[in-house]
N, C-alpha and C positions, 0 to 999 in steps of 0.2 A: 582258870576257867576257859580262856581262849588264848591260844598261842600260835606263833608262826615259826617255821624253821626254814632258813635259807630262802625266804620268799623273794622271788624275782619276777618282774614283769618287763617285757621288752617289746616295743613297737618299732620295727625297722632295725637299724644297726645299733642303736644306743639304748641301754636299759633305762627305764623310767626310775626304777629303784632296784637294788639287788642285794641278795643275802641278808634280808631283814629278819632278825630274830628278836621277837618282842612278845611280852606276855601282858594280858589285861585280866585282872582278877579282883575278887572281893567286891564290896559295895562302893566301888570307886567310880568316879566320873572323869573320863579322859577327854580332853579337848584335842582333837587331831588338827594340827595347824601346819601351814606351809604356804609357799607362794603359789599363785595361779599357775597351773600346769605342772606342779611338782608331783602329782599323782594321788592326792588325798581321796578323791571320789573313787579312783581306780582301786586303791587299797581297800576302801570300804566295801566295794562290790566283791572283791576277792574273799574277804573274811565273811561276807554275808552269803556266799555261795552263788553269786550271780555271774562270776567271771572266773575262768580258770587261769592260774598263774603260769608263767613260762617255766619256772622251776620252783621247787619247794612245796610246802604244804601248810594247811591250817588245821589245828587240832582243837576240838571243842569237847568238853567233858560229856560223857553219856547222860542222857536224860535232861539235857539243858535245853530250855525253850529260847529261841532267838526271835526277837521282834525287830522290824526295820521300817523306817520311813521310806515308802516307795516314791520314786520320782515320776512314775507313769501316771500322770494326773488324769488321763482320759481312759483308763483301763476299765472303769466300772460305770460307764455312762448310763446303762439301763437298769441299775440297781438302786434300791432305796438307800438313803444315807445311813439309816440305822443298821441295815444289813451289811453295808460296806465296813462299818466299824466292827461288827461282830465277826466278820471274816478274819479279823486279826488274830483270833483264837482258832486256828485251823482245825484242831482236834474237836473242839466243841461244835464248830460249824459243820464239819463233815458228819459228825454223829447226828446232829439235828436233821441234816438232809437225808441221811440213810433212814432214820426213824420215820420221818414224814413220808418218805417214799413207800414204806410198808403200810402206813395208815391210809394212804390214798389208793392203794392197790386193792381193787375189789375182789381179786382172786387170791388174796393172801391166805395162807394156811395157818393152822394153830401154831406150828413151829415158827412161822414168820412172826406171829404176835409174841411168842416167847422171846424171840430175838429183839423185838421192839421193846419189851420190858427190860431186857439187859441194856439196851441203848438208853432207855430212860434213866437207869442208874448212872451210867457213864455221863450222860448229859447233866445230871444233877451234880455229880462230882466235879465237873468242869465249871460249875457255877452258872449253868444255862438258864436257870429259873430267875436269876437276878441280872441276866445279861442286858435286858432292855434298860433297866434302871442305871446300871453302870455305864453303858454306852451313852445314855442321855446325859448323865452327869459330866462325862468327858466332853461331849459336844457343847454343852452349855458353858463349861469352863473355857472352851476355846472360842466362845463368842457366837456360836450358832444357836439361834433362838429355837425354842421348843416347836414352834409352828413349822419349822423347816426339817425336823428330824425324819419325817416320813416322805420328804420330797425325793425326786429322782435326781441322781448325780448330774445328768446332762442339763438340768434346769438351774444349776448354780454356777457362779463365776469361777474362773480358774483359781483365784486366790482362796476361795472357800473350799474348793476341792482339796487343796493342800491341807487345810485344817482337818478335813474329814480323814485324810490318809494319816495325819499325825495322830488323831484319835484311834485309828485302826492299829497303829504301831504300839500305842500305849495300852490297848484294851486287854491283852492277854496276860498282863503282868509278867512280861518275859524276864528270864534270868539274865539275858544279854540284850541290850537295846542299842540299835544303831540308828543314829539320827544325822542325816546329811542336810545341813542348812535348815533346821527346823523353824527358825525365826523369820524366814523369808515370807513376805506378805502378811505378817502378823503386826497388829498395832501395838503400841507401847504397853497398854494395860493387859493385853493377852500374853505378851512376852513375860510380864511380871507373874501372871498366873502360871505359866509354863515353868518359870524359874522355881517357884514354890513347889510345884509338883515334882520336878526332877530332884530338888534338894532333899525332899522327904522320901524319895523312892529308893528302896534298898535293892540295888541291882548293879551289875556291871554295865556302864553306859559309855559309849564312844560317840562323840559329837564333832561334826565339822561345822564350824561357824566363824564368821568374820565379825561378829558382834562382841567387842571386847568386854563390855559391861556384863553381858550374858555369861561369857566364859569365866569372868571373875566371880560371878555369883554362884555358879553351879559346879565348877570343876575342882576336883581334888588333885588331879595330875594333868600335865600337858604332854602330849605325844608330838614331838617336833619332827616333821618330815622335811629334811634338808640334807644336802650333800649325798643324796641317794640312799639315805638310811633314816631310821627312826630312833630318836632318843627320848626316854621318859624322864620328865622332871617332876618332882613333887610340888604341889601347890597350884595356885590359879595362874591366870595369864600374867598379871603384874609380877608375881613371884618368879615365874619362868623367865620373864624378860631380864630381871636382875641376875638370876642364876646363870642364864646362858651367856650374858654379857661378861660376867665374872669368869666363867669357864673359858671363854675365848681370850680374855685378857691374860689369864694364867698360862694358856697354851702359847700365846705369842711371846709372853715374858720368858717362858721356859725355853722356847726356841732361840730367843735372843741370847740368853745365858749360854746355851749350848754352842752357838756360833762363836761367842767370845772365847769359850774354853777351847774349842777346836782351833781358833786362831792362835791362842797361846801355845798349844801343843805343836801346831805346825811350825811356829817360829823356833821352838826348841829343836825339832827334827831338822829344820833347815840349817841351823847353826852347828849342830853336833853330829849329824849323820856320818860325816867323814872322819870323826874323831874316834879312834879305835877304843879308847878307854870309856867312851860314853855311847858306843854303838848299841849296847844292850838296852840302855835307857831310852835311846831314840826308837828302837824297835818296839819297846813297851808302850811308848807314847803313840806310835802308829796304830797299835792295837786298840788303845783307848779311843783314838779318833774314830775308828771303825765302829766301836761299841756305841759311842755317842750318836753317830750318824744313824745307826740301826734303831736307837731308842727315840729319835726325833719323830714327832707326829706331824705328818704333812697337813697343812691347812688347805682343805679343798675349797674351790670356789663355791660360794653360796648361791642357791637359786633365788635368793631374795635380793630385790633391787628396789630402791626408792626413786620414783620419777621426780623430776623437779617441776613443781607447779607454782606459778606466781600470777596473781591477778592484779592488774593496775587499772586506774581510771584516767581517761584523757581530760575530762572536765569535772572539776570539783563542784559538788552541790553543797549548799548551806541551808540550815534551818529545815523548814518543812519540805519533805520530798514527795509525799503522797497524802491526798485527802480523799476519804471515802464518805459518801453521804447517802444514807438509807439504802445501802446496797442489798439487792434481793435477787435470788435465783431459785427456781423451782423446776422439778421434773414431775414425777407423780406426787412427791411430797416436797415441802420446803427444804432447800439445801443451805442457802444463806438467807437470813431473814432480817431485813431492816437494820443492817450493820453500818455504823458510822465510826470513823476513827481518823486520826492523823498520825503520820510517821515521820520521824526526824532523820536527817542525813546521818549515816554511819550506824544506824540501828541494825542489829542482826536478829531477825524475827523467825522463830520456829513455829510452824503450823502443825498442830498435832490433833489426834482424835481417832475414833474407831475406823476400821476399813470401810470404805464406801460412804463415809459420813459427809464428804464434800471438800476434802483438802485439795485435791487436784483441781476441782472445779474453781475454788477460790484463786489458786495460783494461775489458772488459765485465764481467768478474768483480769487479773492484775497484768498479765502479759499481753492483753488485748487480743488473744486468740479465741476468746469466748465473750459474748456480750451478755451483760446482766439483763434480767427482766425489767428491773427498774432501779433507780438510784444512779449515782454518778461516781466515776473514778477519775480523779484529777491529779496528774503527775506534774512535777515542777518543770519549768522550762529547761532546755538543754539536757533533757533526760536521754540516756543511752542504755537501753535494757538488753541484757543477755539472758535468754531463757533456755533451760535444759529440761526437756520432757523426760518423763519416766521411761517411756518406750521410744527407743531411738531407731527402730526398724526402718521407718520411712527416710530417716536421714542418711542411712547407709545401704540403700537398696541398689545403688548403681553397680553395674557389672563391667562397663566399658571404660572405666577410668581407674587410676591407681591412687594411693593415699596422698602422694604429693599433689596430684591434680585436685583432689578433694579439698585439701587444706588451702591450696592456692586460691580457691573461690572466696576465701574469707580474709585474704591479706589486705593490709592497708597500703597506701601509696608509698610509704617509707620502707616497706618490707621487700627484700629481694629473695631469690631462691635459697641463698645460703642461710638467711635468717629462718626461713620456713623449715629447712632441713635441720637446723639447730634446735628449733622447737620440738620437732618430731624425735630427734635424738634424745633430748632431755626427757621426753615422755616414753623412752625405752623402745622406740622403733628403730631397728637396724636399717642399714642401706638396702638389704635384701627385702625387708618388710615393706619398703616404700613402693615396691612393684605389685603388692597385693591389691585386689579389688576390695572396695569398702564392704561389699556384702559378704566377704569371707572372714570378717573380723569376729572374734569372740565378744561376749558381752562386756568384759573388762576392757578389752582393746577399744571398743566403740566409745566407752566412757572416757578413756584417756584421750582419744582423738577429739572428743567434744570439748574436753578441758582445754586442749590446744586452740580450738576455735574461740573459746571464751577469752583465752589469753590474748589472742590477736585483736579481739574486739575492744579491749580497754574500756569496758562498760562501767558506768558509775552506779548501776543497779544490776544485781544478779538474782535471778529466780531459779531455784533448783528443786526438782521433784525426785525424791529418793536417789540422790547422786551416788550413794555408797553401794547400791545394788551391783552385784557382780565383781566388786573390787576385792583384792587381797588386802591384808593388814597394812602392808607397806604403802600402798596407794591411798588407802583411807587416811593413814597418818599424814602423808604428804598433802592430801587435799585439805585436811583439817588445819594443818599449819598454814597453808596458802590462804584459807578463808579467815583465819585468826589475824593474819597480817593485812588482809584486804581492807583498804581504807574506805571503800564505798558502802552502799546499803545492800543488805542481803535478806531475802525471804526464802525459806527452804522448808521442804517437807522431808522428814526422816523418821524411821523407827529405831535408829541407832542412838541409844540414850547417851553413850559416851560422846558421840558426835554432837548431839543436841546440847548436852551439859557444857561442853567446852566452848561452844560458839554463841548460843542464844543469850541475849540480854532482854528479850521480850518473848512471851509465849502466847500464841493464839490457840485456844482449844475450841474446836467445833463440836457442838452437842447436837442431839436429835432435834428435828424441827427447825434447824438453821440458827440456833442461838450460838453466839461466840463469846467465850470468856476471854478477857484480855488481861494477862498477868504482866505487870511492869516489873521485870526482874528475870533472873536466870532460872534454869530448870530446877535447881534446889529450892528456890523460892516458891516455884509452882507446886512442888511436891509438899512443901510445908503448908501451903494454903489449902491443899486437898485434905491433909490430916486435920487441920483446924476446922475445916468445914464439916 
């Protein structure tokens, strides 16, 4: 249905990827994965027609409709939300515009009205008369209430704009659907709705996502972009991990056996090359050596790297760490309402709920960056809190310092320059990177830098707001391992269910009007309680 031939993209002297020959077809869902900077979004833009390759081409079967999740969140600011969704079916939308132009033209002729009648037929064939109902169903499924469907795009928050553009991509029932990070800014329940939608959707789908649970639920194949090429593996993300590891082991083992065989043949040649009676055999073995070397598969360096992240605490806390008494916070409506609770040392608490429900507000109050309207927050003595905000822009806005200077601001008395350089190296920053200005960092790099800051702080309580945003799989896995090993107390907000499931032993779910449900148990316990309810 869609294929590439010798596809190459090059920025500067080094290709991002080259000679990619791959085919996506059938009612399959492909997860396009790879390290940050490997070229996933670039590849998606090329096959979506938004970027020209340096070499090669993309082929799509005639008559195939292509839908894609746009990343230009502010392109439709003066349009109604409902209209933005319907624009996803460009043929239907353009037919409607052309038809309405005739009806509004006071000088229209009889032939114009005949053309309008033909356009009415096309509009009907495109499903135009049920468009509002279908668009509304998509918007509601994505958590956008009915009273907002006729609002103007500029009046809604950026996170909601993404949902509208996701509905736009889904609206035309395209034969090929391209989704770049569709779960960003979606809450857990909306992601589950999207999983069900995609799983039942009969189309070729290509998805970029760092949400492992999401990839496991929806993908039939994984497209791995690494070593400058794309390899297709059948199965979901977990099955890909097993298959790719096995393939690499087999490749390494094959190369080891080849080297051993070459060594044996070289020993024979060394011993008998001067022996006339065995010179023919020695020559034969030299040819065998050449053939084995030609058949060996070179193991290219992978673009994937796992940073080393470890969090320690300088002062151990015992028993009760935090006590909340009738905590309340309101804006136009109650966000947190009369909430009381105690938390023990070593608990790992996930804060979940719909977007905009108050998760960040609660975390900000716990960090003392926001004051409650009423009630009290009482931390234990010797508390040392490390807080990571969701938006790190203000933390990295400096232009006149480098990364080493930035990290040095958070060093302890026992840390020297070599220790700081070691931390940055473990977080995958090269010696050349250290001369960068903080404001030049990508989203994933900012997160890694901030993890380094938390490592230096040796906090006994860590508060994290969406820490996996912008991270590749390898960094998410490293962060998850670090937090599993972390002996202190953790409060975190995340929409990554694999992350929540692996870490949380207590779940706080915030509901409308500020009510908080407190689940003493892990994420699976929480899901079971929801089913029972």
